[in-house]
N, C-alpha and C positions, 0 to 999 in steps of 0.2 A: 379448193373446191370446185374453181372452174375447169383445173386440170383434169378431173375428173367426169366433168359432164361433157366437155367438149374433145380432150383429146381422143375418144374412142371414136367420135364421129368422123376420124380420118380414113376410116374404110369406106366412107361414103363421099367426102369432100375433102380433096389433098389439103386445100388452107388451115383445116384444123391441126394439122402436122405442127402448127409455130406452137402450140401450146406445150411441146415437150421440150423445147428451148429455154432454160433458165432466163436467158440474158433478154427474151421477149417479155416474160412472166415479171421478172425484175421491174424492168421499164415501166410497164402497167401497174405493179405495183406500187412502184413511187407517185405515177401520176395519180393513182387511184386516193393514195393517202393523202396527197396535195389537195385534191378537189376537195375532200370530205373536209380538209382542217381550214380551205378556205370558205367553205360554204358556211359549216358549224361554228367557223369563230363569232360572229357577230351575236348571234343567238346566245351563244353560252358567256360571251362576256356581259351580255344583257340581263342573264339568271343571274350570273354571280354578284353583277353590283346590286341587283334587286333585292338580292338575298342578304348584303351586306357583307361577303365574303371579300374584306380587303386586307391588305398587305401590313403587316406590322413590321415596323423598321428599327433596327438596332439603333439606341442613341449614341452609341461610342465608336460609331462610324462618318464617314464625311457627310458634313452637315447638308450637302445638297440633295442628299439622299430622303430628307425629313419631307419633302415635298411629293414623295411617293406614297406615303402612306394612305391607305385606304384603294390604293389601284386594285383591281380585282385578283388575285390570288387563284390557286388551285387549276391552273389552266393546262396543267399537263394530264388532267382529264381527257381534253381535246386531242391533245398529242397520242395517248395510248389508245383513244377510241379509233382514231386513225389507221394508227398501227397494227393494230388486233384485226380491224375488218379488213385492211388490205392484205393483209399477211394469210387471211383466212380464205380470201377469195382467189388469190394469184397463187398462194405456195403449195405443196403436197402437204396437206394437215395430217398424214399418218406419218410422216416423215419424225424419227424419233428426234432430231436436233430442233425442228421446227418445234415440237411440242415441250419440249423443254425451255427453247429460249421463249415461247410464250407466255409458259405457266410462270416462268421468273420473272419475268415483266411486271404479269399481274399482281404476283406476290410482292413485290417490292413497290407497284404501285398503289397496292393496299395499305402497306405500311407508311408509304409518305402522304396518302389522304388523311390518315387517321391522324399522322402529326400535322399536318397544314389544320385539319380541322378543330385539334387542342387548342392550336395556337390562335385561330379565328375565335373560338369560344372563351379564350382566356386575356382575348386583345393584347397579347404579348407575344414577342418573337421566340419564345422557348415553347415548344409543343412535347413529345414524346422524350423521356430523358433517353440520353445517349444509350445506357445499359440495354433499355427496353429495344431499341433499334437493333443493337447490335445481336442480341439472342436471335431475332428473326432473320438477320442476314448472315448468322453463322449456320444456323438449322439449314437454312436454302443452300450453303454453301457444301455441308456438308452432306445433305440429300443427292446435289447435284454427283457430287464427286463418289458416293458410295455406289449411285447408278452406274457411272461410267465404268468405276471399276469391277463390277457384276457383270454388266451387260457383254455378252459373247462378243458383239461387232466390236467392241474399242478397249476390252479391258487386256487386251494384247501387247498394246501400246500407250494408252492414256497416260501411265503413269512416268512415263520418260519424259524426262528434261531437254528440250530443246534449245540451242541457244544460235540466234541469228549471227549472220557473217562468218560461221566457221563452218572449215571444209565437210567436216562431220558433225553434223549440229546437235547429235543425240548425245548428250556428255554422262548423265545418267538415268539410273530409275530411281525412282523415289519412293515405289512403295506405297507404304500407308504415309508418308509425309507430303504424297500428293493431296490429302485432304487439309494440309495448312497450305498447300500451293493454291488451291481454289480458294480458299477464305481469303486469302490476302489478295488475291485478285479481283472475286466479288465484291467483297467489303471494300477494300482499297477503292475501286472503281466507282462503287456507287455512291461513297461518302465525297471520295473527290470531285467528281460532279457536283454534287450538293454545295460543296464551298466554292466551287467556281460560280454559281448562279447568283453572282451579285449585283450585275450591270445589265442594262437591256440589251439583248439581243448575244451575249458574251456567251454564254451556256451551250446555248441551243447552237450557236455558229458552229462552236468547236465540236460537240456531238455530231453535227452534220457531217463535217471532214472525218472525224474517227470512225462513222458508220460506213461513209463511201468509202473507206480506204478496207474497212473488214469487209464490206460486199464485194470488192474486188478481192482480196484473198480466200474469202469462203468460196467463191466461185473457182480460183486458180485450185485450190486444195482438194475442192471434190471432184475436179476434172482429172481422170487419171494419164490422160495422155500430158497435160501440162503440167501436175504434180512430177511425172516421171520425168520430163524435159528438163525442169528446174531443179530436180533432185530435192523435192519437197515431199514429208510425210503424207499419201494420199489417205484421204479420211472418206469412205464411201458413204455418198448421202448429203455430206456437209455444203454441198453445190446449193442447196434449196436455204442455206443461210443468206445466201445473198440477195433472195428475194425480201427476207426479213429485214436486213440492214437497207435494202432500197426502199423498203415502206419507212422505216424510220427517217431515212433522208428525205422524202417527199412529205411525211408528216411535219418534219421539223422546219421546211422551206415555208409550208403553210402558216405554222406557226408564227415564224418570224416574221412573216407577215404582219402580225398584230403583237410583237412584243420587240419590235423593231426600234431604237429610241424616237420621243418619247414613247414608252410601251404603253399598252391598253392593257394589257393583262401578264401576268407572270406567269412560270409554271409552276412553280411551289414544290415542296418536297415532293409532291405526287410525280410530276415529271422527272426531277434530277436523280432522285435515289433510282427509280426504275430505268431510267435511261442507260445511267453508269452503269447500273446493274446489266441492264440487256450488254451492253459493250463486252464488259467483262465476261459473263457467260459464253456470248460468240469465240472470244479470246481463247476460252478454255476449250471448247467443243473443236474448235481447228487445229489444235496446238500451236496457238501463235499468242502464248502467256506473254513471254519476255518481250515481244513485240510491242505490246501493251505499253511499255513505259515510254517508245516513241510513239506511238498512235496518238496515245492520249498523253503527250508531253507537257501541254499546258495545264491539264488535271495534275499531273505529279508535280508541277511547279508550285501551282496553288496550293496543295496538300503540305508539302515540304515546307511553304513559308507559315505555314500556320504550327506545325511540328517544331520548327526551329524558333518562331516566335515563343511560344509556348515553354520551352527546354529553357532559352535564354533566361526569361523572365523568372522561371522558377529557379534556378540555379545561379544569375547574376544579379536578378534584379532590374535589368536592361532587357530593353526591346531591340530587336535589330532590324525591323521593318517600323515605319512610321505606325502603318495598321495591317493586320493580317486579316484576310488571305492577301495575295501579293497584287489584286487590282485596285484595292485600295491605297495599298502604297502610293502604287503611282498615279492615282487622283489626289494625293494630297501633295505629292510631289509639282502639282500642277497640271497634269494632263488632263483634259477634259475627258468625261467618260466615252463618249464617240471615238475620241482618239486613242484609249485605251483597249475598247473591245476591236475596232479595227486592226491594232498591232497585234493584240492575242490572234487574231483571226489568219494574220498571216504568216506568225512563228507557227501557229497549228497546221498550217497547210505546207509550211519546211518540214514539220515533224513528219507529218503523214507520208511527203515524198521521200523521205529516209526510208521510212517504214517498209515503203512498198519496191525500195532498193532492195532490201532484205531478201525477196523473192529472188532475185538473179545473184547478189552479190555473195557469195558463201566460197 
């Protein structure tokens, strides 16, 4: 919005020319989201506490978590509001990729909100059924894939499957199978972040790292010179997603201020489903879907631990991990919650550095 207000004024005062630069607007989007999150955090926490919107804790996990019962949840509202406002202020609001990213975030945020609301009303840790959430996520993925395959600006390349680290990264044209890829990326990413959200600061810290990585990648892929130099698929207009991702980073840092252990508020499914989906959508839009396995390495490990645990128990009656998702396993092994969180952050940073290396190593 500010881009359309101030950039035309460069004709009268040259300083307004800075609004042309994505890097400038991305930095201020992050700062704006951070400030909104920091300022609005305390009143929102008080409102949630007054309304009795408290977290329900599963009774089959680490016993130390039982003390967290009643901590205000649905704090994802704070993150999403900060991201949306900052993006609307600093990004090109008529850019198709920004619109898709924001719309996806809103849809998944609303889904998570309904899930959290049901948990609060039932006073149980079970909200919407898995099938209900899967239907919404599937429709969203199909809608995005269908639009990208129809849109004249993207249909010529969007169904290409690109593989990192290869000299010729485009290995196949998926055709209609691209819808399946979109489903796997969006649904997988959304639910994987949801599974990771089990310790104070864990999920939001990893989301910040992933969003920062994709902010860099969006800027590079959306810059014709950088894309040509690095032999990447140039996606015109996708650079604006760097602003959206930067807003997630700023909002996440602001939320982490209150979610750091011991957490004053949890993001709930309102935040985790939306943020995970948002990262997945960005990966689709800039043609870095497979790189998401590296960028979100922690999320992948958390999701795999659950799948392995369930499969093992159903097939053999035995558990591979002491408890799933993976972070609970390490807690039961004797690691403190803070140690698990910080070590997972370190691993997430290593994964992110490898993902950024894919921009050059091919």
